[in-house]
C-alpha positions, 0 to 999 in steps of 0.5 A: 228752515226758518221761513218753512217754521214762519209758515209752518206757524202762520198755517197754525194760528189760521187754522186755530183761529177759526174754531176760536173765533167761531166759539167765541161767536157762540159764547160772548155776550152781545153786552159787557161793561167794561173797566178802562174804557175810556183809557184803551181808546186814548191810548189807541188814538195816541198810538195810531196819532204816533203812527200817522206822524212816523208814516209821515216823517219816513214817507218824506224820507223814503225811509224802508221802514216807510211801507211797513209804518204805513200798512201798519196805521191802515191796519189801524184805521180800518180797525177803528172803523170797525170798532167805532161802527159795532160799537156805535149800532143802534146808538144816535152816535152810529151814523157818525161813526160811518161817516167817519169810516166812509169819509175819512179813514177808510180813503186814508187807509186806502192812500196810506196802502197804494202810497207804500206801494208806490214807496216801496217802487219808486212809483216811477211809470214802466213801458215795454220799449217799441221800434218806435221808441228806439228810432226815436232815441235814435235821433239827436234831437231827442237827447238834446230836449230831454238834457234841457228837461233834466235841468227843470221843467221848460216850455217849447220856446225855451227848449228851442232856444236852448239847443238851436233847434227848430220849432218843428223838430221841438215840437215832433221830438216832444209828441214823441216823448209824450207817446213813449210816456217820457215827458208830460205837459204841466201848467203854463205849457212847460214840459215836465221829464218823467221818470220811467223805466222802459221794459224789454219786450218778449221776443215772440210778440213782436214782428220780425222787422221790430225785433231786429230793430230792438235786437240791434239797438240792445246790441249797441246799448251792450258795446255801450257797457262793455266801454262804460265797464272798462272806462270804471276799472281804469278810473277806480283809484281816482273814483274811491268810495263812489264806487260799490260792486258785489258779486254772487252765485245762486240756484234761482228757477226762471221765475225766481229770477224775474221777481228777483228782477222785478224787486231789484227794479222796484229798489233801483226806481225809490232811490232813483227819485230821491234828488230830481235835480243835481245838488252839491252833494249828489253825484250821478251814478250809473247803476247797472246789474248783471244776471247770466248762467255760468259757464260751468252751468252751461256746459253742465246743461250741454252735458245733460242734453247729450246724455238725453 
């Protein structure tokens, strides 16, 4: 009910604002002398300064409020550019306002909008899994190379030294990881691991051979997950406060489930990038979530199908 009332309220405000704006356009004077002009603009700039500082502080900590504050700051920057240009138009300061908007305010607003979105999702790249990716992950050299890069950037020679692999194997593995966007090459020839979210491809988009490869890959992953859950359940007393979990039932459409999945991945990716390397305060956590129809729902669907 609250959500519906909010939508109705927004619709009413938009409907009222249109005739009100038209009325103001016909009745407001083209020029007007206002008291408190200096206080108004100085106060506005102080508020903008405080929001910029808050956006910086929250952004560095990847705080959930950072996105909202960045969006609000970007909106004020656009408003500042608009009023500066309109109120200075026709005066000697007009082009200064235009230059300020084009060079500073609008670009900064765009950066804040984009950065706010990246903070919301962690800015992690997404890649649709392919059969070639599966073959690459099955190679023992892949995990060996990634284990080295998880500790920080490294050259191919350093990777070869740590893993004991042949240089040709290291080079081939790095090329494959680069194609699948798992690594990138930085300065000085050092390779850097890139956080990435692998997306499951739609089955109907694959040819039969690739579909079989990818389904076998996910089947093996599922068995590994079951073993992992069994181990975690046996260790729950030892792990103590380092284990968290929740259960819920909800009624969703398929589209709502997809949206929920995307929002969940955004949250996971944002937190996954808080710490690039292990520290004394951090522990490596396995984070999972599963959504599936309940047995009761399956019985209901089967019964409904039988009566059609």
